[in-house]
N, C-alpha and C positions, 0 to 999 in steps of 0.2 A: 244743166246750164249753170254757169257761175253767176251767183246773185250779186247784185250791186251792193256796195258797202254804203254806209251813211255818208251823205255829202258833207264835205268840210265847208265851213263858213268863211274860210280865208281865200280870197281871190288872188291868184298868182299871175294870171294873164287876162287882159281885158282888151277887146276890140270895140271901137266906137266909130260909127259912121264911116266904116272902112270901105274903100274902093281898091280893087286889085286888078292887075293886068300889066300892060306894057305901054310904052309911049305911043299914044294914039289909039290904043286898044283897051277898052274897059271890059274885063271878063265878068266881074261881079262888083256890085256897089251896095251901099247901105247895110253893110254887115255889122251887126252888134251881137256880141256874145262874150262870155267869160268862162274861164277854166279855174276850177277850185283845186286847192292843194291836195295832193294825194290821189286824185281821181284819174281814171283812164278815160280820156276824152277823144272821141272819134269824129273825124271829118269824113263824111261819105257823100256819095252822089255818083251819077253816071259819068262816063268818059267825056272829057272836055268841059266839065262844069267848073273847073278851076281849083280842084282840091290841092294839087301839088303847088299851084301858084300861090294859094293861100298859105301853105306851110312855108314856102320860100320867103313870103312876105313877113311871116311871123318871126323868122330867124334872120331877117334883114338881108337875104340874098337879093330880094327884089324890094325896091322902095314902094311904100304905099302911094297910090295915085292921089288919095285924099284920106282924111280921117287919121286915126291913131291906133297903135298897138302899144300897150305897156306890159313890161315884164317886171313883176314885183314892184309895181307903181313907178317904173322907170321906162322912158321911151328909148329903146335901143337905137332907133333910126336917128334920133336927134342927139345921141351921145357920141362922144369921141374920146380918143386917148385911153387913159387908164380906166375911166368910168365905163367906157364901152367894153373893154376887155373883161372887167369884173362881171358885167352882165353876161357876156358870152361864156365865161367860165362856169356860170350857173346853169348852162344849157348844154345838153349833149344831143348829137344828131346822128341818126342812122339813115343813110341814103338808100334808095330802092335797090341798087345793085350791091350794096355793102361797101363798095369803094375802098376795099382793102388794097394795100400796096403789094403787088405780086412779088416784088424783090425782097420783101421782109417776111419773116415768120410771124406767127400769131403774137408771140411775146413782144416782138419788136413793133408790130402794128399797134398793140394796146399801149405800149410804153411811149409811143411817139408824142402824144399830147403832153405827157409829163415832161419829156425832154424839151419840148417847145415852150411850155408856159410855166414851168416851175424851176427852182434851183436845187431840186433834190438830187442827191448822188445816184449813180447808176444802180447801186445795190438796192436802194430804197425804191427806185422806179420799178425795178424787177419784182420786188415783193408786192407792190401795189398791183402791177399788171397781172401777176399770178393770182392774186385775190379775185380780180375781176373775171379772169378766165375760169377760176373755180366756181364763181357765182353762176356762170353761164354754161357750166358742164364741159369745159374745154381744157382744163389744166393739163390733162394727159397729152394734149395735142399742141402744147405751147411752142414746140420747135418745128411744127409742120408749117408749110407754106400754103397760101390760099388755094393753089391748084391741086393740093394734095388732100383736100377735105371736101365734103359734100356742100351743096348749096345751102342747106339748112344750117350747117356748122359755120359757114361763112357769115350768115346772118347773125348767128349767136356771137361770133367774134366781133362783128361790127357793133353790136350792142355793148359788148365788153369794152371796146375802145371808146364808145360814147360815154361810158360811165367812168372813164379814167380819172377825170378831174373832180369826181364826187359831185356832179351836178344834181340839182333838185328837180329839174325838168328835162325829160327826154322827148325828142321829136323823131318819130319813125315814119318813113315814107314807104308805103306798101310793103310792110315787113314780110308778109307771107306770100307775096307774088311769086309765082313760078315754083312753089313747093308742092309736093304731094300732100294729100289730106292728113296723113299721120304726122308728117314732119311739121306741117302748118299747125296742127293741134298742139304739138309739143312746144312750138314757139309761142303760141298763144298762152299756154300755161306758164311758160317762163316769164312772160310779160306780167301776167297776173301775180305771180309769186314775188317778183321784184317790187311791184307796186305795193302789195300788201305787207311784205316783210321789211322793206326799206322806206316806205312812205313816199316813194317817187311819184311824181306827176308825169303822166304820159299824154302826149298829143300825137295821135296816129291817123294817118291818111290811108284809107283802104276802101275798096269796093267789094271785098270778100265777105259775103253774107255770113258764112259760118263763123269767121273771126269776129265780125261785128257783134253778133248775137251772144258770143261767149265771153268777150273781154270788156265791152264798153260799159262804163258806169253811166255815161251820158254821151249824146251825139248830136251833131247838127247835120242836116242834109241840104246841100247846095242844089239849086235848080239849074236846069239847062238854060242857055241863052240869057244869062244875066238875071235869072229868076230869084236871086237872093237866097236867104235861108227859108226853105219850104217848111221844115219841121225841126223840132228839137226835143230832147228829153231822153228817157231810156229807150233803147232800140225796140224793145218788146212793145212799148206803147206806140212807138212810131209805126211799127209793122201792122198795128191794128187800126191805123188811120184809113178811113174809107172816103174822106172828103176830098183829097187831092189825088188825082189819077197818077201823077208822076211818083208820088210817095208809095201808093199802093202797088204800082207796077214794079217798083224797085224791090220791095220785100216779097212780092208774090211767089218767087221760086222757093224761098225759105218757108213760107206759109204752106204752100202746096206739099212740100216734102214732109213737113211735120204733121200735116193733116193725114197724109197717107200712112204715117207710122202709127197713128192712133186708132 
């Protein structure tokens, strides 16, 4: 198992008294948590608990119903114009499906944010995009289109595109969903390597126990039916929680599997 690195003391994301959901529908409320610089922070929980809704709220695709989220001490939801774009440029997002443009090859997909948000010439954009593809093990496939590569490679390309603008924080929604165990483990290792080698902060939504136990420095678990944050900390400590049935049941398959191996 990958061991947790020492926790940084610098908070880059803070949620206070946060309520998430949609107009007229509160999914979770009273959420208070923080994310430290350079850590891999995982949001976990059962289906329908609001994991993806929380991530969408953190990147301001959804407005908070109440409370506040700050990124580097700035409120993205309350920001506008150039200030808002500056905050967004410090964040990269990988959506669950990868969301690559099928009409563009990988190089063009990764170059797109640079074309949209910088004044760099085409040659410079291509160099940067190739660097990101190199980091994710895809430089040899730069001229391939998304339908010409595997699902795991599409996820890697989506991470490369999320890194195009040199963000310090990456948000990943179910990165290993739909992948076979070997490919998922390779993607997990890529995430850990990027965090350790580049000092990137990751916020990851997942319910995949194998990934959670291998990559997370710290995690929060959302409860069902608006239960709020049931547990937080290193996932190994959370897995040993016997006081809350919902937490114990979530981690039981992982504990059973590892007990059978010993």
